[in-house]
C-alpha positions as CSV (number, residue, x, y, z in Angstrom):
1,X,-109.1,24.8,26.3
2,X,-110.5,21.2,25.9
3,X,-108.3,18.0,26.1
4,X,-108.4,15.6,23.2
5,X,-109.8,12.3,22.5
6,X,-107.8,9.8,21.3
7,X,-109.0,6.4,19.6
8,X,-106.5,4.0,19.3
9,X,-106.2,0.9,17.6
10,X,-104.1,-1.8,19.5
11,X,-104.0,-4.7,16.8
12,X,-105.4,-8.2,17.0
13,X,-103.9,-9.0,20.4
14,X,-99.9,-9.4,20.3
15,X,-98.6,-6.1,21.9
16,X,-95.6,-6.0,19.4
17,X,-98.3,-5.5,16.5
18,X,-99.3,-2.1,18.2
19,X,-98.1,0.9,16.6
20,X,-95.5,3.0,18.0
21,X,-98.0,5.9,18.1
22,X,-100.7,3.9,19.8
23,X,-97.7,2.8,22.3
24,X,-96.4,6.5,23.0
25,X,-100.0,7.8,23.7
26,X,-100.8,4.9,26.1
27,X,-97.4,5.2,27.8
28,X,-97.9,9.1,28.6
29,X,-101.9,8.8,29.1
30,X,-103.3,10.2,32.4
31,X,-106.9,9.1,31.6
32,X,-107.5,5.6,29.7
33,X,-110.8,4.1,28.6
34,X,-111.5,0.8,27.4
35,X,-114.3,-1.8,26.6
36,X,-114.7,-4.4,29.3
37,X,-117.1,-7.4,29.7
38,X,-119.3,-7.5,32.7
39,X,-117.3,-10.5,33.9
40,X,-113.7,-11.3,33.3
41,X,-110.9,-9.0,32.2
42,X,-110.9,-6.3,29.3
43,X,-109.2,-7.8,26.2
44,X,-108.1,-4.4,25.3
45,X,-106.6,-3.7,28.5
46,X,-104.7,-6.7,28.3
47,X,-103.0,-5.8,25.0
48,X,-101.8,-2.9,26.5
49,X,-101.5,-3.5,30.1
50,X,-97.6,-3.2,30.5
51,X,-97.7,0.0,28.8
52,X,-100.3,1.6,31.2
53,X,-98.8,4.2,33.4
54,X,-99.0,3.5,37.2
55,X,-101.5,5.9,38.6
56,X,-103.3,6.7,35.4
57,X,-107.3,6.9,35.9
58,X,-109.0,3.9,34.1
59,X,-112.4,4.3,33.0
60,X,-113.9,0.6,32.2
61,X,-116.9,0.7,29.5
62,X,-118.7,-2.2,30.6
63,X,-120.5,-4.1,27.9
64,X,-122.7,-7.0,28.9
65,X,-121.3,-10.4,26.9
66,X,-124.7,-12.0,26.4
67,X,-127.1,-12.8,23.4
68,X,-129.9,-11.2,24.9
69,X,-130.6,-7.5,23.8
70,X,-129.2,-4.8,26.2
71,X,-129.5,-1.1,26.5
72,X,-126.2,-0.3,24.4
73,X,-127.0,3.0,23.8
74,X,-127.3,3.9,27.6
75,X,-124.0,2.2,28.1
76,X,-122.1,4.4,25.6
77,X,-124.2,7.5,26.6
78,X,-123.0,7.1,29.9
79,X,-119.3,6.5,29.2
80,X,-119.2,9.5,26.7
81,X,-120.6,11.5,29.7
82,X,-117.8,10.4,31.8
83,X,-114.9,11.2,29.2
84,X,-116.6,14.4,28.2
85,X,-116.1,15.7,32.0
86,X,-112.3,15.0,31.5
87,X,-112.1,16.5,28.4
88,X,-113.8,19.8,29.6
89,X,-111.6,20.2,32.1
90,X,-108.4,20.3,29.6
91,X,-107.5,16.7,30.0
92,X,-106.7,14.2,27.3
93,X,-108.4,10.7,27.0
94,X,-106.9,7.6,25.4
95,X,-109.5,4.9,24.6
96,X,-108.2,1.5,23.8
97,X,-110.0,-0.5,20.8
98,X,-109.0,-4.1,20.1
99,X,-107.8,-4.1,16.1
100,X,-108.9,-1.2,14.4
101,X,-110.9,1.7,15.7
102,X,-113.3,2.0,12.7
103,X,-113.2,-1.7,11.7
104,X,-116.1,-3.0,13.7
105,X,-114.6,-1.1,16.6
106,X,-116.5,0.1,19.5
107,X,-114.8,3.4,19.5
108,X,-117.0,4.5,16.7
109,X,-119.9,4.7,19.2
110,X,-117.7,7.4,21.4
111,X,-116.7,9.1,18.1
112,X,-120.2,9.9,17.1
113,X,-121.2,10.9,20.5
114,X,-118.0,13.3,21.0
115,X,-116.2,14.3,18.2
116,X,-118.1,17.3,17.1
117,X,-117.5,18.8,20.5
118,X,-113.9,17.9,21.0
119,X,-110.7,17.6,19.4
120,X,-110.5,13.9,18.4
121,X,-107.9,11.8,16.5
122,X,-107.9,8.2,15.4
123,X,-104.8,6.2,15.3
124,X,-105.5,3.1,13.0
125,X,-104.4,-0.4,14.2
126,X,-103.7,-3.8,12.3
127,X,-107.1,-5.2,12.0
128,X,-107.9,-8.7,12.9
129,X,-108.4,-9.4,9.1
130,X,-105.1,-8.9,8.5
131,X,-103.8,-10.7,11.3
132,X,-105.9,-13.7,10.3
133,X,-104.5,-13.9,6.9
134,X,-101.0,-13.4,8.1
135,X,-101.5,-16.4,10.4
136,X,-102.8,-18.5,8.0
137,X,-100.3,-17.5,5.3
138,X,-103.1,-17.1,3.2
139,X,-103.3,-14.1,0.2
140,X,-106.8,-13.4,0.4
141,X,-107.5,-11.2,-2.9
142,X,-105.8,-10.4,-6.1
143,X,-106.0,-8.8,-9.4
144,X,-109.5,-7.6,-9.8
145,X,-111.1,-10.0,-7.3
146,X,-113.6,-8.4,-4.9
147,X,-113.5,-9.0,-0.8
148,X,-116.6,-9.4,1.1
149,X,-116.4,-9.1,4.8
150,X,-119.4,-10.6,6.7
151,X,-120.5,-10.7,10.4
152,X,-121.8,-14.2,11.2
153,X,-124.7,-12.5,13.1
154,X,-126.4,-11.9,9.7
155,X,-129.7,-14.0,9.2
156,X,-128.5,-17.3,7.2
157,X,-130.3,-16.3,4.1
158,X,-128.4,-12.9,3.6
159,X,-125.3,-14.5,4.4
160,X,-125.7,-17.2,1.8
161,X,-126.8,-14.8,-0.9
162,X,-123.8,-12.7,0.0
163,X,-121.4,-15.5,0.0
164,X,-122.8,-16.8,-3.6
165,X,-121.9,-13.5,-5.4
166,X,-118.6,-13.1,-3.8
167,X,-115.0,-13.8,-5.1
168,X,-113.3,-14.0,-1.5
169,X,-115.0,-13.8,1.8
170,X,-114.2,-13.3,5.5
171,X,-116.8,-14.1,8.0
172,X,-116.5,-12.5,11.5
173,X,-117.9,-12.7,14.9
174,X,-118.4,-16.5,14.7
175,X,-119.0,-17.6,18.3
176,X,-122.5,-19.1,18.8
177,X,-123.2,-18.6,14.9
178,X,-120.4,-21.0,14.0
179,X,-122.6,-24.2,13.5
180,X,-124.7,-22.0,10.9
181,X,-121.9,-20.8,9.2
182,X,-119.9,-24.1,8.9
183,X,-123.2,-25.9,7.7
184,X,-123.9,-23.0,5.2
185,X,-120.5,-23.5,3.6
186,X,-120.6,-27.1,3.4
187,X,-123.9,-27.0,1.7
188,X,-122.5,-24.5,-0.8
189,X,-119.6,-26.9,-1.4
190,X,-117.2,-24.4,-0.1
191,X,-115.9,-26.2,3.0
192,X,-112.7,-27.6,1.5
193,X,-111.8,-24.0,0.5
194,X,-112.3,-22.2,3.9
195,X,-110.0,-22.0,6.6
196,X,-110.7,-21.3,10.1
197,X,-108.8,-18.9,12.5
198,X,-109.1,-18.0,16.2
199,X,-106.9,-15.9,18.5
200,X,-104.8,-14.7,15.5
201,X,-101.3,-13.3,16.8
202,X,-101.7,-14.9,20.4
203,X,-100.1,-17.8,22.0
204,X,-103.4,-19.6,21.9
205,X,-103.6,-18.9,18.0
206,X,-105.2,-21.9,15.9
207,X,-105.3,-22.2,12.2
208,X,-106.9,-25.1,10.4
209,X,-108.9,-26.1,7.6
210,X,-112.8,-25.5,8.4
211,X,-113.4,-29.3,8.6
212,X,-110.8,-29.4,11.3
213,X,-112.6,-26.6,13.4
214,X,-113.8,-27.5,17.0
215,X,-117.3,-27.4,17.6
216,X,-117.5,-24.4,20.0
217,X,-115.3,-21.4,18.9
218,X,-114.7,-18.1,20.3
219,X,-116.4,-14.7,19.1
220,X,-112.9,-13.6,18.0
221,X,-112.4,-15.9,15.5
222,X,-113.0,-16.0,11.7
223,X,-113.6,-18.1,8.5
224,X,-111.9,-17.1,5.5
225,X,-112.3,-18.1,1.5
226,X,-109.5,-16.9,-0.3
227,X,-110.3,-15.8,-3.9
228,X,-109.5,-18.3,-6.6
229,X,-106.6,-16.1,-8.2
230,X,-105.1,-15.1,-4.8
231,X,-103.1,-18.3,-4.7
232,X,-101.8,-18.6,-8.4
């Protein structure tokens, strides 16, 4: 009998925002996998670090953190192969994922490779979007408003077209695309309405109007434009 693959949402960073179910599964895990950069610590692992049992086997899924394209499919193929080898012998594998596994979560790539072969359970987590609006004290949408979530990695023309037709907007994955986003929002006359948030729920959390945001921002940051009815 094969083991079970668990995809755990850890929430945005504060370990206290982890679900009880995620905490239980991590605390009893024998094999834990997680995304990791090719230099520096894994953010996902850092959230769960104090709950990982001593002696648990760890499988880092090393994702190069650079702008140039890299063979991502090969990375996930290799990770899926290593995880499958554990599952085939009856062992369970817990995969850690920042935020929610299916909201821009890397676990979805393992899910696509393994879920049709092994029992799989996805444990949802508090998404970064929820953490950002909570940190900002900012109701995002109300009544019949529609929320549009956009990755800053989109081409400028597509970003602008989507923003123009939206009630409320959340722009994620800022990093090196921040200058493009800020310039665009200012050009559309939306800069004064926009709020910048980075490191939501963490000690270094920064919440400020877009106009006061730093020039250089981390990948895990977001700009939100609340709907016009959400604060009434």
